[in-house]
C-alpha positions in Angstrom: -15.1 25.0 5.2 -15.8 21.3 5.3 -15.4 20.9 1.5 -12.0 22.6 1.7 -10.9 20.2 4.5 -12.0 17.2 2.4 -10.0 18.6 -0.6 -6.9 19.0 1.6 -7.3 15.5 2.9 -7.6 14.1 -0.6 -4.4 15.9 -1.6 -2.7 14.6 1.6 -3.8 11.0 0.8 -2.4 11.3 -2.8 0.9 12.7 -1.7 1.3 10.2 1.2 0.4 7.2 -1.0 2.8 8.4 -3.8 5.8 9.1 -1.6 5.4 6.2 0.8 4.5 3.9 -2.1 7.5 4.9 -4.1 9.8 4.3 -1.1 8.3 0.9 -0.4 8.4 -0.1 -4.0 12.1 0.9 -4.2 12.8 -1.3 -1.2 10.8 -4.2 -2.6 12.5 -3.9 -6.0 15.9 -3.8 -4.4 15.2 -7.0 -2.5 13.8 -8.7 -5.6 16.8 -7.6 -7.6 19.3 -8.8 -5.0 17.5 -12.2 -5.1 17.8 -12.3 -8.9 14.1 -11.7 -9.7 13.3 -9.2 -12.5 9.9 -7.7 -12.0 10.1 -5.3 -14.9 7.4 -6.1 -17.5 5.9 -9.1 -15.5 3.0 -9.8 -13.3 5.2 -9.8 -10.3 5.4 -6.0 -10.5 1.7 -5.7 -10.4 1.4 -8.1 -7.5 4.0 -6.1 -5.6 2.1 -2.8 -6.3 -1.2 -4.3 -5.1 0.5 -5.5 -2.0 2.1 -2.2 -1.2 -1.2 -0.2 -1.7 -3.1 -2.7 0.4 -0.5 -2.1 3.2 -0.8 1.6 2.7 -4.6 1.3 2.9 -4.4 -0.4 6.3 -1.8 2.1 7.5 -4.1 5.0 6.5 -7.3 3.6 7.9 -5.7 2.5 11.2 -3.3 5.5 11.9 -3.0 8.3 9.4 -6.7 9.2 9.0 -6.8 10.4 12.6 -4.0 13.0 12.1 -5.4 14.7 9.0 -7.6 17.7 8.1 -10.9 15.9 8.0 -12.9 15.2 11.2 -16.0 13.6 9.8 -18.3 11.1 11.5 -17.2 8.1 9.4 -13.6 7.9 10.7 -13.1 4.5 12.2 -10.3 1.9 12.3 -10.6 -1.4 10.3 -11.7 -4.4 12.3 -8.8 -6.6 13.6 -10.0 -9.4 11.2 -9.9 -7.0 8.2 -6.5 -5.7 9.2 -5.1 -9.2 9.6 -6.6 -10.3 6.3 -5.2 -7.3 4.3 -1.7 -7.7 5.8 -1.7 -11.5 5.3 -2.7 -11.2 1.6 -0.2 -8.4 1.1 2.7 -10.4 2.4 1.6 -13.4 0.4 1.6 -11.2 -2.8 5.0 -9.9 -1.9 6.4 -13.4 -1.4 4.7 -14.9 -4.5 7.4 -13.9 -7.0 10.0 -15.8 -5.0 8.3 -19.0 -5.7 6.4 -18.4 -9.0 8.6 -17.0 -11.7 6.7 -16.7 -15.0 8.9 -16.3 -18.0 7.0 -13.9 -20.3 
């Protein structure tokens, strides 16, 4: 039964990251486009994707893992220092294309 719960949790993670990630990327791309920044085919798109998935990782580890199928012994929140570090780096990566516009 535990293996099935782990499988269901993995499916849940994939679906959550895909759906929430797509929505977040749509919002970020809309903001970038309204500011005149084209992220298609540049490193800015990769930086935004890394930032979004870092934020999703923090969200999952601090909130979403406690409402899922799996109730294993290793479920714990990220430390406040780790949470702050991930969020700070993510926002820095999201703001980076505003100031650094490589023309490739």
